[in-house]
Structures are given as C-alpha cells and as structure tokens.
C-alpha positions as CSV (number, residue, x, y, z in Angstrom):
1,M,0.0,0.0,0.0
2,S,1.5,3.3,-1.1
3,T,2.1,6.1,1.5
4,P,-0.2,9.1,0.9
5,P,1.5,12.4,0.0
6,L,2.1,14.8,2.9
7,S,-0.4,17.3,1.5
8,D,-3.2,14.7,2.0
9,L,-2.3,13.8,5.6
10,P,-5.0,15.3,7.9
11,I,-4.3,17.8,10.6
12,R,-5.7,16.5,13.9
13,R,-6.1,17.7,17.4
14,L,-3.3,16.7,19.8
15,T,-4.0,15.8,23.4
16,R,-2.0,15.1,26.5
17,R,-1.6,11.5,25.2
18,D,0.7,13.0,22.5
19,V,3.2,14.5,25.0
20,T,5.8,11.9,24.2
21,A,5.4,12.2,20.5
22,C,5.7,16.0,20.8
23,A,8.8,15.6,22.9
24,D,10.3,13.3,20.3
25,L,9.6,15.9,17.6
26,S,11.3,18.5,19.7
27,E,14.3,16.3,20.1
28,D,14.3,15.6,16.4
29,R,14.8,19.3,15.7
30,G,17.5,19.7,18.3
31,W,15.3,21.3,20.9
32,P,15.0,20.1,24.5
33,R,12.3,17.5,25.0
34,E,10.4,19.7,27.5
35,E,7.8,17.1,28.4
36,H,6.7,19.1,31.4
37,K,6.0,22.2,29.3
38,W,4.3,20.2,26.6
39,G,2.0,18.7,29.2
40,L,0.9,22.2,30.4
41,L,0.4,23.5,26.8
42,L,-1.7,20.5,25.7
43,A,-3.8,20.8,28.8
44,A,-4.4,24.6,28.7
45,G,-4.3,25.0,24.9
46,T,-5.2,23.1,21.8
47,G,-2.6,21.1,20.0
48,H,-2.6,20.6,16.2
49,G,-0.5,18.0,14.4
50,I,0.0,15.7,11.5
51,D,0.7,12.0,12.1
52,D,3.5,10.4,10.1
53,P,2.4,7.1,8.5
54,D,5.8,5.7,9.5
55,G,5.3,6.7,13.1
56,G,5.6,9.8,15.2
57,L,4.5,13.2,14.1
58,V,5.2,15.1,10.9
59,S,4.4,18.4,12.6
60,A,2.9,20.0,15.7
61,C,2.0,23.3,17.3
62,V,-0.2,24.5,20.2
63,V,-2.7,27.4,20.3
64,T,-3.7,28.8,23.6
65,D,-6.9,30.9,23.7
66,Y,-7.4,33.7,26.2
67,G,-10.7,35.4,27.2
68,P,-14.2,33.9,27.3
69,P,-14.1,30.2,26.1
70,D,-16.8,30.8,23.4
71,R,-15.2,34.0,22.1
72,P,-11.5,34.4,22.9
73,T,-10.0,37.8,22.6
74,L,-6.4,36.6,21.9
75,S,-4.8,33.4,20.9
76,A,-1.1,32.5,21.3
77,I,0.7,30.1,18.9
78,G,3.7,28.2,20.1
79,M,5.9,25.1,19.6
80,V,5.6,25.1,15.8
81,L,7.8,22.1,14.8
82,I,8.3,20.2,11.6
83,A,10.2,16.9,11.6
84,Q,13.7,17.2,10.1
85,R,13.0,14.6,7.5
86,H,10.0,16.5,6.2
87,A,11.5,20.0,6.4
88,R,11.3,22.5,3.5
89,R,8.3,20.8,2.0
90,G,5.6,23.4,2.7
91,I,4.2,21.6,5.8
92,G,4.8,24.6,8.2
93,R,3.1,26.9,5.8
94,R,0.1,24.5,5.5
95,L,-0.1,24.1,9.3
96,M,0.1,27.8,10.0
97,R,-2.5,28.6,7.3
98,H,-4.8,26.1,9.0
99,I,-4.3,27.7,12.4
100,V,-4.9,31.2,11.0
101,E,-8.1,30.1,9.3
102,Q,-9.4,28.3,12.3
103,A,-8.7,31.3,14.6
104,Q,-10.5,34.0,12.6
105,P,-11.5,36.6,13.7
106,T,-9.5,36.2,16.9
107,P,-6.2,38.1,17.0
108,L,-3.1,36.0,17.1
109,T,0.4,36.4,18.7
110,L,3.6,34.4,18.7
111,H,7.3,34.6,19.5
112,A,9.4,34.0,16.4
113,T,13.0,33.0,15.9
114,S,14.8,34.5,12.9
115,N,14.3,31.3,11.0
116,G,10.5,31.3,11.5
117,R,9.8,35.0,11.0
118,P,9.7,35.0,7.1
119,L,6.9,32.5,7.1
120,Y,4.9,34.4,9.7
121,E,5.4,37.7,7.8
122,E,4.2,35.9,4.6
123,L,1.0,35.1,6.5
124,G,0.5,38.7,7.6
125,F,2.1,38.8,11.1
126,K,3.8,42.0,12.0
127,T,6.7,42.4,14.5
128,I,5.5,44.5,17.4
129,G,8.3,43.9,20.0
130,R,11.2,41.8,21.1
131,A,12.0,39.5,24.0
132,E,15.5,38.6,25.3
133,M,16.2,35.2,26.6
134,V,18.6,35.1,29.5
135,R,20.1,32.1,31.3
136,G,22.5,31.4,34.1
137,H,23.1,31.0,37.8
138,F,21.8,34.0,39.7
139,T,24.3,35.5,42.1
140,P,22.8,37.9,44.7
141,G,24.5,41.2,45.1
142,G,24.0,45.0,45.4
143,P,21.1,46.5,47.4
144,T,18.4,44.1,48.5
145,P,15.1,44.9,46.9
146,S,12.8,46.6,49.4
147,V,9.6,44.9,48.4
148,A,8.4,42.0,50.5
149,T,7.5,38.7,48.9
150,R,6.2,35.4,50.2
151,P,5.0,32.0,48.9
152,A,1.5,32.2,47.4
153,T,-1.4,30.4,49.1
154,A,-4.8,29.2,47.9
155,E,-6.3,32.4,49.4
156,D,-4.2,34.5,47.0
157,L,-5.6,33.0,43.9
158,P,-8.6,35.5,43.4
159,A,-6.2,38.5,43.7
160,I,-3.7,36.9,41.4
161,L,-6.3,36.3,38.8
162,R,-7.6,39.9,39.0
163,L,-4.0,41.3,38.7
164,D,-3.2,39.0,35.8
165,E,-6.2,39.9,33.8
166,A,-5.6,43.6,34.3
167,V,-2.0,43.3,33.2
168,F,-2.4,40.7,30.4
169,G,-5.6,42.2,29.1
170,S,-7.4,38.9,28.8
171,D,-8.7,36.3,31.1
172,R,-6.1,33.6,31.7
173,T,-7.8,31.6,34.4
174,H,-7.3,28.3,32.7
175,M,-3.5,28.9,32.6
176,V,-3.0,30.7,35.9
177,T,-4.9,28.1,38.0
178,R,-2.6,25.4,36.7
179,L,0.5,27.2,38.0
180,P,0.4,25.9,41.6
181,A,0.7,22.3,40.3
182,F,3.0,23.1,37.4
183,A,5.5,25.3,39.1
184,D,8.0,24.5,41.9
185,Q,7.6,28.0,43.3
186,L,4.8,30.5,43.2
187,R,5.4,33.8,45.0
188,V,3.5,37.1,45.5
189,A,4.6,40.6,46.3
190,E,2.5,42.9,48.6
191,D,2.4,46.5,49.6
192,G,0.1,47.4,52.5
193,G,-1.9,44.2,52.1
194,E,-2.4,44.8,48.3
195,L,-1.0,42.2,45.9
196,I,1.3,44.1,43.5
197,G,3.0,41.2,41.7
198,Y,3.4,37.5,41.3
199,A,5.8,35.1,39.7
200,A,6.5,31.4,39.2
201,A,9.6,29.3,38.7
202,W,9.0,26.0,37.0
203,P,11.3,23.1,36.1
204,N,12.4,22.7,32.5
205,M,15.1,20.2,31.9
206,D,18.2,21.5,33.6
207,T,16.9,25.0,34.4
208,H,14.2,26.8,36.4
209,V,12.2,29.0,34.1
210,I,10.8,32.2,35.7
211,G,7.4,33.0,34.2
212,P,5.1,34.6,34.4
213,L,6.6,37.7,36.0
214,I,4.0,40.3,36.7
215,A,5.0,43.3,38.8
216,R,3.9,46.8,39.7
217,D,7.4,48.1,38.8
218,T,11.0,47.1,38.3
219,E,11.8,47.0,42.0
220,T,8.9,44.6,42.6
221,A,10.1,42.4,39.7
222,K,13.7,42.4,41.2
223,A,12.3,41.3,44.5
224,L,10.3,38.4,43.0
225,V,13.3,37.2,40.9
226,T,15.6,37.4,43.9
227,S,13.2,35.4,46.1
228,L,12.7,32.7,43.4
229,A,16.5,32.4,42.8
230,A,17.0,31.8,46.5
231,G,14.8,28.7,46.2
232,T,16.8,26.8,43.6
233,N,20.3,25.7,42.8
234,L,19.6,25.3,39.1
235,P,20.4,28.0,36.5
236,L,17.5,30.4,35.8
237,R,16.0,31.1,32.4
238,T,13.5,33.7,31.4
239,D,12.4,35.8,28.5
240,I,12.2,39.5,29.3
241,D,10.5,42.2,27.2
242,V,13.4,44.3,26.0
243,R,11.7,47.5,27.0
244,H,12.4,46.5,30.6
245,E,16.0,47.7,30.2
246,E,16.6,48.2,33.9
247,L,15.6,44.7,34.8
248,L,17.7,43.2,32.0
249,T,20.8,45.2,33.1
250,W,20.3,44.2,36.7
251,I,19.8,40.4,36.1
252,K,22.9,40.3,33.8
253,E,25.0,42.0,36.5
254,R,24.1,38.9,38.6
255,G,25.4,36.3,36.2
256,V,22.3,35.6,34.1
257,E,23.6,36.0,30.5
258,A,21.8,36.9,27.3
259,T,21.4,33.9,24.9
260,S,19.0,35.0,22.2
261,F,16.2,37.2,21.0
262,N,12.7,36.4,19.8
263,A,10.5,38.7,17.7
264,V,7.0,39.3,19.3
265,M,4.6,39.2,16.4
266,A,0.9,39.7,16.0
267,L,-1.9,39.3,13.4
268,G,-5.1,41.2,13.6
269,V,-4.1,43.8,16.2
270,P,-1.5,46.6,16.2
271,D,-0.3,45.7,19.7
272,L,-1.0,43.3,22.5
273,P,-3.7,44.2,25.0
274,G,-3.0,44.9,28.7
275,D,-0.2,46.9,30.4
276,W,3.2,46.0,29.2
277,T,4.9,48.1,31.9
278,R,3.8,45.5,34.4
279,R,4.3,42.5,32.2
280,F,8.0,41.5,32.5
281,A,8.0,37.9,31.3
282,P,5.5,35.3,30.0
283,V,4.7,31.9,31.4
284,T,6.5,30.7,28.4
285,V,7.0,32.2,24.9
286,A,5.0,29.3,23.6
287,A,1.9,30.6,25.4
288,G,2.3,34.3,24.8
C-alpha cells in the first residue's frame, strides 16, 4: 500500500496523550524534550499536528486561547515544529494557514525566531516587539530589593487572577490556575496588604524558568526574581521584554547572561492588550 502524499495527511487535534510524540519531535529538531511544558500547553491549549504514517509526528504546534471560552480575545501560537526529515516541503506553511483560518477573527500572537519569521510575515504577522532570553546562575549582590515577597497560598488566587487579567488584558484563568501544580515555586509581592505582583519558577530540563513575571514596577520584579532564585540551585532562564532595560541590566549583572532574542509578532491587532509596563516575562514564549 502506497504512502499518501504529505499534502493529503489530515491535521488533527493533539491531546496530553501526545506528549511523548511531541517531545520526540522537539528532540528531532535539536530542541530540549520539555515534556513538562508540553503537558501544560496541551492541557491549557489546543494542539494541532499531522501523524507520520511511518510513526511519530510530521508536525505539531499549540494554540492557547485567552478570554471567554466561546469568544477568545487573543490566541497565542507556540511550539511550531516540523520533523527534520520533512523540512522545507511546505508543511509549516500549511499548518500555519490552517491555524490562522481556524482562529479567525481572533487576533493571534507568537514569539518568532529569525528562522521562522519570514513564514509568519508571509501570513501577515507584524513584528511588534522583542523579548530577550537570559540564562545562568543568579548571584545575589547589590542593594536588597525593598519589596516584601512570600509564597502564594490558595487564598491569594482570586487576587492573582484579578491582577493577571488587568496586566495581560485577557482572562487567563485556565492557565494561571494550573501554575500551583505546574511550578516548583509561586510567590507574590505585597504592599500594605495589596497584591502588587506575582511570579512562578517551573522546572524545564536543567533550568528553572521564571514565568510569568507580573509586577507593579521594576523594584517589585527584582524582589520576585531574587526570592525565586533563592529557592533553587539550578540555572535560571526567562524571556524579558526588551523595553524593561533596567531589569535586564540588573539580572545580567548577577550572572544571568543573554542567549538569544525572539520577535514578538501579532496578526489582527497593532499591539498586544493589557499593560506592558507591568508584564515583564510570559509563562513561556510558547503561550504568549
């Protein structure tokens, strides 16, 4: 029996049962397996992929909707991967066109590498910002941030959700409520009993990723990063909006080095909703 051409293979919905196949695909492209992250994305978002008749996946990606379930106000695309053996055969273009068509009229956003950006530009995405990935062992030093932080409790969740929606510009309840189980640390910052920031550190291979990082100001962000760093011996990794120059300078002075940049892109909106001045880092660039 002959193998059908790639253009005839159906795009199907991926589920948490596909975590291992997605991790295999990541490894095939030289990315970390990141099974923990794939599990979160396939639970909070919608996976799309093409099965390879010879086994495994030809391609995969995840779309995470934000806002009301029946009418999302923003969708984030991430983890767009094509198996090495099927690269440069139009599969990525086909998958992305499918995603864009399925999402209409919801605005879309994604973080793009330099390799992926030309395809996204072809589909109408515009670059609206940049994020800088930093990685390394955090070494405390300099003045201690003056803002108090503490571990989050179940009682903090309503306030965290209110703050997150105000800063992100869309309801992310289905993502934020998964953080206590997903992350190794979840901390909040307060001022006079008012919650002014929160952040998580979650395990990803040989690092702890800081994200999300939501804070009233840079001093609050510094306090949250410092407190999370004190709770791990692993290198830290995070993706910081380049407009937060003070935070980037501060964290690099403490041994966390720049590794790469991603373009923040959008389709259907001139800019992302919410308040970027309080949005320092995403949960993961794969979820916006």
